[in-house]
Phi, psi and omega in degrees: 000129174260131175268128178241162184280147181291105189300332183290317174297319174295333177289312183289329177288319173293329175287327176296312180300320180303304186298320179292317180294325179285327181288312181304322187282326195240337191271135187289208189253017183275168196305307179295321175299317175301316176305308177297315175304312183285327172303316182286330181295306178305321188291331178280353172115006177282154167262123183237142167282201174276147171058037176277138183249118179241117183282174178296143170088008178277131186233132178234140179262338176224091181302329184294344181246028178241128174228128178230123186283178182293138167071034175264140176242128173251112184295168178310129165078020180284144178243121178245107175268106186252024180301327176255014180084136185221134178231133178235121184289163178313142180057017181271161180236136177241113180291152178322136176073002181289160182228117173254106191248101178261007176211148179196189176274136175295145177271118188284148182280325179270140184289342187271358176268124188294138166311312187308322182243026183283353178094163183273156168238118186231134170211145185290151165254127177236124173250114187284168183299150171069027183264154179237116175258116184280170184310137177075356183295155177230128181244118177262168183300149187087005190247145177247127175255127191285170179302133166067010177278160181231130175254115177307150171313129171087346174304143174250113184269120178239357175211168188301142174258119176300153170314131176059024171266148165253123184241147178214161171099176185231102354289159185293134173234152179287131182242348167181167179249138170282137181263000000 
């Protein structure tokens, strides 16, 4: 006996996926649009707190591995690769065009092993409460952004950021501490 996928379930899942992608791409930031977008994101499996604001053009690869706390804003054109899990703490802001990349390809040790089939490498990204991720910043998997920390625009975070630190550069380095 061969088990096959339920075609009705596949159709409705595909329809929901299409609806979420369309809503994320075109709906503005008004109250009704926010309600539609957050409802669809929850329907796809994300855990969202209250008053989450999602700007237009946000793209998520795996909604089931995304958790966003209360009063978070996700800016225009943000990319969330959630294969390794992404958590965004309360009152945090993720600036326009930022990328949170919790999954990628493993780098093979041998040069004759094709990169394409090297397998995934996944590690979570955790942003604590009251953090600010500047526009165009990149956060790589396995990093934690501390409470009240600021990641400067365009910075590339490759290691943990302490609480209340301001980091900048490629790779990101602490440039000062907030008091």
